[in-house]
C-alpha positions as CSV (number, residue, x, y, z in Angstrom):
1,X,-48.4,1.8,-20.7
2,X,-49.6,0.0,-23.8
3,X,-46.4,-2.2,-23.6
4,X,-47.3,-3.1,-20.0
5,X,-50.9,-3.9,-21.0
6,X,-49.6,-6.2,-23.8
7,X,-47.3,-8.0,-21.3
8,X,-50.2,-8.5,-18.9
9,X,-51.9,-10.8,-21.4
10,X,-48.9,-13.2,-21.3
11,X,-49.3,-16.5,-19.6
12,X,-46.6,-15.5,-17.0
13,X,-48.9,-12.8,-15.6
14,X,-52.2,-14.6,-15.6
15,X,-53.8,-15.5,-12.3
16,X,-56.7,-17.4,-10.8
17,X,-57.6,-14.9,-8.0
18,X,-61.2,-13.7,-7.8
19,X,-60.9,-11.4,-4.8
20,X,-58.8,-8.2,-5.3
21,X,-57.7,-8.2,-1.7
22,X,-56.3,-11.8,-2.0
23,X,-54.7,-11.0,-5.3
24,X,-52.9,-8.0,-3.9
25,X,-51.8,-9.9,-0.8
26,X,-50.3,-12.5,-3.0
27,X,-48.2,-9.9,-4.8
28,X,-46.7,-8.8,-1.5
29,X,-45.3,-12.2,-0.7
30,X,-42.3,-12.2,-3.2
31,X,-40.9,-8.8,-2.4
32,X,-41.3,-9.4,1.3
33,X,-39.4,-12.7,1.0
34,X,-36.7,-11.0,-1.0
35,X,-36.4,-8.3,1.7
36,X,-36.4,-11.2,4.2
37,X,-33.0,-12.3,2.9
38,X,-31.7,-9.1,4.5
39,X,-33.9,-9.5,7.5
40,X,-36.3,-6.7,6.4
41,X,-39.4,-8.8,5.9
42,X,-41.4,-6.3,8.0
43,X,-44.7,-7.2,6.4
44,X,-44.5,-10.8,7.9
45,X,-46.9,-11.3,10.8
46,X,-44.2,-13.0,12.9
47,X,-41.5,-10.4,12.0
48,X,-38.7,-10.0,14.6
49,X,-36.2,-7.2,14.6
50,X,-33.3,-9.3,15.6
51,X,-32.8,-12.3,13.3
52,X,-29.7,-14.0,11.9
53,X,-30.4,-12.4,8.5
54,X,-30.7,-8.9,9.9
55,X,-27.6,-9.5,12.0
56,X,-25.8,-10.6,8.8
57,X,-26.9,-7.4,7.0
58,X,-25.6,-5.3,9.9
59,X,-22.3,-7.2,9.9
60,X,-22.2,-6.7,6.1
61,X,-22.4,-2.9,6.6
62,X,-19.9,-3.0,9.4
63,X,-17.4,-4.8,7.2
64,X,-18.3,-2.5,4.3
65,X,-17.4,0.5,6.5
66,X,-14.2,-1.1,7.7
67,X,-12.9,-2.2,4.3
68,X,-14.0,1.1,2.7
69,X,-12.1,3.2,5.3
70,X,-8.9,1.0,5.0
71,X,-9.1,1.2,1.2
72,X,-9.5,5.0,1.3
73,X,-6.4,5.2,3.4
74,X,-4.5,2.9,1.1
75,X,-5.4,4.6,-2.2
76,X,-5.5,8.2,-1.0
77,X,-2.8,9.1,-3.5
78,X,-4.5,7.3,-6.4
79,X,-7.4,9.3,-7.9
80,X,-8.9,6.5,-9.8
81,X,-9.2,4.0,-6.9
82,X,-10.1,6.8,-4.5
83,X,-13.1,8.0,-6.5
84,X,-14.2,4.4,-7.1
85,X,-14.2,3.7,-3.4
86,X,-16.0,7.0,-2.5
87,X,-18.8,6.2,-5.1
88,X,-19.5,2.7,-3.6
89,X,-19.4,4.3,-0.1
90,X,-22.1,6.8,-1.2
91,X,-24.3,4.0,-2.5
92,X,-24.0,2.3,0.9
93,X,-25.3,5.4,2.7
94,X,-28.7,5.2,1.2
95,X,-28.9,1.5,1.9
96,X,-28.1,2.1,5.6
97,X,-31.0,4.7,5.7
98,X,-33.3,2.1,4.2
99,X,-32.6,-0.3,7.1
100,X,-33.5,2.4,9.7
101,X,-36.6,3.4,7.7
102,X,-38.0,-0.1,7.6
103,X,-37.2,-1.1,11.2
104,X,-38.3,2.2,12.8
105,X,-41.5,2.5,10.7
106,X,-42.5,-1.1,10.7
107,X,-46.0,-0.4,12.2
108,X,-46.7,2.3,9.7
109,X,-45.6,0.1,6.8
110,X,-47.9,-2.7,8.0
111,X,-50.8,-0.2,8.3
112,X,-50.3,1.0,4.8
113,X,-50.6,-2.5,3.3
114,X,-53.4,-3.5,5.6
115,X,-55.4,-0.4,4.6
116,X,-55.0,-1.3,0.9
117,X,-56.2,-4.9,1.6
118,X,-59.2,-3.6,3.5
119,X,-60.0,-1.0,0.8
120,X,-59.9,-3.6,-2.0
121,X,-62.0,-6.0,0.0
122,X,-64.7,-3.3,0.7
123,X,-64.7,-2.1,-2.9
124,X,-64.2,-5.5,-4.5
125,X,-67.9,-5.9,-5.4
126,X,-68.8,-2.5,-6.8
127,X,-65.5,-1.8,-8.6
128,X,-63.9,-5.2,-8.9
129,X,-62.9,-4.8,-12.6
130,X,-61.2,-1.5,-12.0
131,X,-59.2,-2.8,-9.0
132,X,-58.3,-6.1,-10.7
133,X,-57.0,-4.3,-13.8
134,X,-54.8,-2.0,-11.6
135,X,-53.4,-4.8,-9.6
136,X,-52.7,-6.8,-12.8
137,X,-50.6,-3.8,-14.1
138,X,-48.9,-3.6,-10.7
139,X,-48.1,-7.3,-11.0
140,X,-46.4,-6.8,-14.4
141,X,-44.4,-3.7,-13.5
142,X,-43.2,-5.1,-10.1
143,X,-41.9,-8.2,-11.8
144,X,-40.1,-6.1,-14.4
145,X,-38.5,-4.1,-11.6
146,X,-37.4,-7.3,-9.9
147,X,-35.9,-8.6,-13.2
148,X,-34.1,-5.3,-13.7
149,X,-32.6,-5.4,-10.2
150,X,-31.6,-9.1,-10.6
151,X,-30.0,-8.5,-14.0
152,X,-28.0,-5.5,-12.7
153,X,-26.7,-7.5,-9.7
154,X,-25.7,-10.5,-11.8
155,X,-24.0,-8.3,-14.4
156,X,-22.1,-6.3,-11.7
157,X,-20.8,-9.7,-10.4
158,X,-20.2,-11.6,-13.6
159,X,-18.6,-8.9,-15.8
160,X,-15.5,-8.3,-13.5
161,X,-15.0,-12.1,-13.4
162,X,-15.2,-12.3,-17.2
163,X,-12.7,-9.5,-17.6
164,X,-10.4,-11.1,-15.0
165,X,-10.4,-14.5,-16.7
166,X,-9.8,-13.0,-20.2
167,X,-7.1,-10.6,-19.2
168,X,-4.4,-10.2,-16.6
169,X,-6.4,-7.3,-15.1
170,X,-7.9,-8.5,-11.8
171,X,-11.1,-6.5,-11.5
172,X,-13.4,-6.4,-8.5
173,X,-17.1,-5.5,-8.5
174,X,-16.8,-2.6,-6.0
175,X,-14.0,-0.2,-5.2
176,X,-12.9,-1.6,-1.9
177,X,-10.9,-4.7,-0.8
178,X,-9.7,-6.5,2.3
179,X,-6.8,-5.0,4.1
180,X,-3.5,-7.0,4.5
181,X,-4.5,-9.2,1.5
182,X,-2.7,-9.0,-1.8
183,X,-5.7,-8.4,-4.2
184,X,-3.4,-9.0,-7.2
185,X,-2.7,-12.6,-6.2
186,X,-5.2,-15.2,-7.2
187,X,-5.8,-16.1,-3.5
188,X,-6.3,-12.5,-2.5
189,X,-8.5,-11.9,-5.5
190,X,-10.7,-14.9,-4.6
191,X,-11.1,-13.8,-1.0
192,X,-12.1,-10.3,-2.1
193,X,-14.5,-11.8,-4.7
194,X,-16.2,-13.9,-2.1
195,X,-16.6,-10.9,0.2
196,X,-18.2,-8.9,-2.7
197,X,-20.6,-11.7,-3.7
198,X,-21.8,-12.0,-0.1
199,X,-22.3,-8.3,0.2
200,X,-24.0,-8.1,-3.1
201,X,-26.6,-10.7,-2.0
202,X,-27.5,-8.9,1.2
203,X,-27.5,-5.4,-0.3
204,X,-29.4,-6.5,-3.5
205,X,-32.1,-8.1,-1.4
206,X,-32.2,-4.9,0.8
207,X,-32.9,-2.9,-2.4
208,X,-35.1,-5.2,-4.4
209,X,-37.6,-6.0,-1.8
210,X,-38.2,-2.6,-0.1
211,X,-38.1,-0.7,-3.4
212,X,-40.8,-3.0,-4.9
213,X,-42.9,-2.5,-1.8
214,X,-42.6,1.3,-2.1
215,X,-43.6,1.0,-5.8
216,X,-46.7,-1.0,-4.8
217,X,-47.6,1.5,-2.1
218,X,-47.6,4.4,-4.6
219,X,-49.6,2.4,-7.2
220,X,-52.2,1.8,-4.5
221,X,-52.6,5.5,-4.0
222,X,-53.3,5.8,-7.7
223,X,-56.0,3.1,-7.4
224,X,-57.6,5.1,-4.5
225,X,-57.9,8.1,-6.8
226,X,-59.3,5.9,-9.6
227,X,-62.0,4.6,-7.2
228,X,-62.9,8.2,-6.3
229,X,-63.1,9.1,-10.0
230,X,-65.5,6.2,-10.6
231,X,-67.7,7.2,-7.7
232,X,-67.8,10.8,-8.9
233,X,-69.0,9.6,-12.3
234,X,-71.7,7.6,-10.5
235,X,-72.7,10.8,-8.6
236,X,-73.0,12.7,-11.9
237,X,-75.1,10.0,-13.4
238,X,-77.4,9.9,-10.4
239,X,-77.8,13.7,-10.4
240,X,-78.6,13.7,-14.1
241,X,-81.3,11.1,-13.5
242,X,-82.6,13.0,-10.4
243,X,-81.8,10.0,-8.2
244,X,-81.6,11.1,-4.6
245,X,-79.2,8.2,-3.7
246,X,-76.3,10.4,-5.0
247,X,-76.0,11.7,-1.4
248,X,-74.7,8.4,-0.3
249,X,-72.2,8.2,-3.1
250,X,-71.1,11.8,-2.3
251,X,-70.6,10.9,1.3
252,X,-68.5,7.9,0.2
253,X,-66.3,10.2,-2.0
254,X,-65.8,12.4,1.0
255,X,-64.9,9.5,3.3
256,X,-62.5,7.9,0.7
257,X,-60.7,11.2,0.1
258,X,-60.1,11.7,3.8
259,X,-58.6,8.2,4.0
260,X,-56.5,8.9,0.9
261,X,-55.1,12.1,2.5
262,X,-54.2,10.1,5.7
263,X,-52.7,7.3,3.6
264,X,-50.4,9.7,1.6
265,X,-49.5,11.5,4.9
266,X,-48.3,8.3,6.5
267,X,-46.4,7.3,3.4
268,X,-44.7,10.7,3.1
269,X,-43.7,10.6,6.8
270,X,-42.2,7.2,6.5
271,X,-40.1,7.8,3.3
272,X,-39.2,11.5,3.2
273,X,-36.0,11.0,5.4
274,X,-34.9,8.1,3.3
275,X,-35.3,10.1,0.0
276,X,-33.4,13.0,1.5
277,X,-30.4,10.7,2.2
278,X,-30.8,8.9,-1.1
279,X,-30.7,12.2,-3.1
280,X,-27.8,13.6,-1.1
281,X,-25.6,10.5,-1.2
282,X,-26.4,9.3,-4.7
283,X,-26.3,12.8,-6.1
284,X,-22.7,13.2,-4.8
285,X,-21.8,9.8,-6.1
286,X,-23.1,10.6,-9.5
287,X,-21.0,13.7,-9.7
288,X,-17.9,11.5,-9.0
289,X,-18.9,8.8,-11.4
290,X,-19.4,11.3,-14.3
291,X,-16.1,12.9,-13.5
292,X,-14.3,9.6,-13.4
293,X,-15.9,8.3,-16.6
294,X,-15.0,11.4,-18.5
295,X,-11.5,11.9,-17.2
296,X,-10.3,8.5,-16.2
297,X,-12.0,5.8,-18.3
298,X,-10.5,4.2,-21.4
299,X,-12.8,6.3,-23.6
300,X,-11.5,9.6,-22.2
301,X,-10.2,11.9,-24.9
302,X,-12.3,10.5,-27.7
303,X,-15.0,12.8,-29.0
304,X,-16.3,10.8,-31.9
305,X,-19.6,8.9,-31.1
306,X,-18.9,6.7,-34.2
307,X,-15.5,5.8,-32.8
308,X,-17.0,4.9,-29.4
309,X,-19.7,2.7,-30.9
310,X,-17.1,0.9,-33.1
311,X,-14.8,0.4,-30.1
312,X,-17.7,-0.9,-27.9
313,X,-18.5,-3.4,-30.7
314,X,-15.0,-4.6,-30.9
315,X,-14.9,-4.6,-27.1
316,X,-17.6,-7.2,-27.0
317,X,-15.9,-9.6,-29.4
318,X,-12.1,-9.1,-28.9
319,X,-11.2,-9.6,-25.3
320,X,-7.6,-8.8,-26.1
321,X,-8.6,-5.1,-26.1
322,X,-9.4,-5.5,-22.4
323,X,-5.7,-4.9,-21.8
324,X,-6.6,-1.2,-21.9
325,X,-7.3,0.7,-18.7
326,X,-10.8,-0.6,-17.8
327,X,-10.9,0.2,-14.1
328,X,-14.0,2.4,-14.8
329,X,-16.0,0.3,-17.1
330,X,-18.4,-0.1,-14.1
331,X,-18.9,3.7,-14.2
332,X,-21.4,3.3,-17.1
333,X,-23.4,0.8,-15.0
334,X,-23.2,3.0,-12.0
335,X,-24.5,6.0,-14.0
336,X,-27.5,3.9,-15.2
337,X,-28.2,2.5,-11.7
338,X,-27.8,5.8,-9.8
339,X,-30.0,7.7,-12.4
340,X,-32.7,5.0,-12.1
341,X,-32.6,5.3,-8.3
342,X,-33.1,9.1,-8.5
343,X,-35.7,8.9,-11.3
344,X,-37.7,6.1,-9.6
345,X,-39.2,8.2,-6.7
346,X,-39.6,11.4,-8.7
347,X,-41.5,9.8,-11.6
348,X,-43.9,8.1,-9.2
349,X,-44.4,11.4,-7.3
350,X,-45.3,13.1,-10.6
351,X,-47.8,10.4,-11.5
352,X,-49.4,11.0,-8.1
353,X,-49.7,14.8,-8.8
354,X,-51.2,14.1,-12.3
355,X,-53.8,11.7,-10.7
356,X,-54.6,14.3,-8.1
357,X,-55.2,16.9,-10.9
358,X,-57.6,14.5,-12.6
359,X,-59.5,14.2,-9.3
360,X,-59.7,18.0,-9.0
361,X,-61.1,18.3,-12.6
362,X,-63.7,15.6,-12.0
363,X,-64.9,17.2,-8.8
364,X,-65.0,20.6,-10.5
365,X,-67.2,19.2,-13.3
366,X,-69.9,17.9,-10.9
367,X,-73.2,19.7,-11.5
368,X,-73.0,21.2,-8.0
369,X,-75.9,23.7,-8.6
370,X,-78.4,20.7,-8.6
371,X,-77.2,19.7,-5.1
372,X,-78.7,20.7,-1.8
373,X,-76.9,23.4,0.2
374,X,-75.3,20.9,2.7
375,X,-74.1,18.7,-0.2
376,X,-72.7,21.7,-2.1
377,X,-70.7,22.6,1.0
378,X,-69.4,19.0,1.3
379,X,-68.4,19.0,-2.4
380,X,-66.7,22.4,-1.9
381,X,-64.7,21.0,1.0
382,X,-63.6,18.0,-1.0
383,X,-62.6,20.2,-3.9
384,X,-60.6,22.5,-1.6
385,X,-58.9,19.5,0.1
386,X,-57.9,18.1,-3.3
387,X,-56.4,21.4,-4.3
388,X,-54.0,21.3,-1.4
389,X,-50.5,19.9,-2.1
390,X,-50.7,16.1,-2.0
391,X,-47.2,14.8,-2.8
392,X,-44.2,12.9,-1.6
393,X,-41.2,14.9,-0.5
394,X,-37.6,14.7,0.5
395,X,-38.0,17.1,3.4
396,X,-37.1,20.3,1.7
397,X,-38.6,19.7,-1.8
398,X,-41.4,17.8,-3.5
399,X,-40.5,14.4,-4.9
400,X,-41.4,15.0,-8.6
401,X,-39.8,15.4,-12.0
402,X,-39.2,19.1,-11.4
403,X,-37.0,18.3,-8.4
404,X,-35.3,15.6,-10.5
405,X,-34.4,18.1,-13.1
406,X,-33.2,20.6,-10.5
407,X,-31.0,17.9,-8.9
408,X,-29.5,17.0,-12.3
409,X,-28.8,20.6,-13.0
410,X,-26.9,20.8,-9.7
411,X,-25.1,17.6,-10.5
412,X,-24.1,18.9,-13.9
413,X,-22.9,22.2,-12.4
414,X,-20.7,20.4,-9.8
415,X,-19.4,18.1,-12.5
416,X,-18.4,21.0,-14.8
417,X,-16.8,22.8,-11.9
418,X,-14.6,19.7,-11.3
419,X,-13.6,19.6,-14.9
420,X,-12.7,23.3,-14.8
421,X,-10.6,22.9,-11.7
422,X,-8.8,20.0,-13.3
423,X,-8.1,22.0,-16.5
424,X,-6.7,24.8,-14.5
């Protein structure tokens, strides 16, 4: 967090906005435009479900399914290529679910962002500094996320081309290719590369925009809790000074907490199906990636970490070593990307739980015995509500770090089972 705060002081992240609501609205523009490349700019006032961009995205997935199926049939006897194709197919499943989520829940997604704007507008006078600081941190982190996505996409496209140009090994970004085309000829390779670039543009936009919007949605829920914590501190100060106006502040805390519960409920309803598919498809893909990297990659069989580091150093500067079997160099990138996708939602869910615990402690510390009986009952109701489970979920489990660890344990168990079966 300190690193993020230092970055926020850089000129790149400075702004001239005075109103928190306008500042937040400005941050939504870029991710919504990026999502618009794939036809998923659902936050636009003039959004239409059937646009050339969305039709292009749908056609991309139709082609993706077609070439994946034909590739699976073609390489069914080649373990390396088959696993590679299945992994990219699993990654495509979560993207397809994202399309359904954003199109079917467009009204809920608009309500979520409109509520945040209204809240920032209403609280912009009394708690302007708090809100502006939170939005500034949001600005920094969202731009870092977009840079990470952009770098990953460019690397996945450029690295295969670099290897192809420096060796005789014609390597594609993903594990599928056009049927009835010789992918080992330069013409066939070029046709497949164009297809992969077009698909990457649509699918990257589909991931970058919606994922950033989801991140901003969760950050806003943290800001809501920060506002309630500030109001509770004001209530305590007024009680300590025997100021009867604490009743108004306490009513405001009650109102904001009910709005917060509604907000989290809507967000959870929108995203829980998507996260279920994400964990199911990417979890299975990660098992296959780990298996392929360990058993099929050019580093398989080497146990020395020093050797691997030395070889990777040489790999960077001596392209002639690329003559080795490098069909799974992408596996390392896939491991990082898939792990990030799984970690992303769980970490944000855990932060929400931590924030909610802070709210519970703050309510508990209110000097309730100095309140009137009706206000004591109201405070008790708010405390009880805050103690109920408030978290994101993937239908059958909470979306937090505990679930993340359990998923990784399951992935490791399946991975070791595959290794055991191969050894036998």
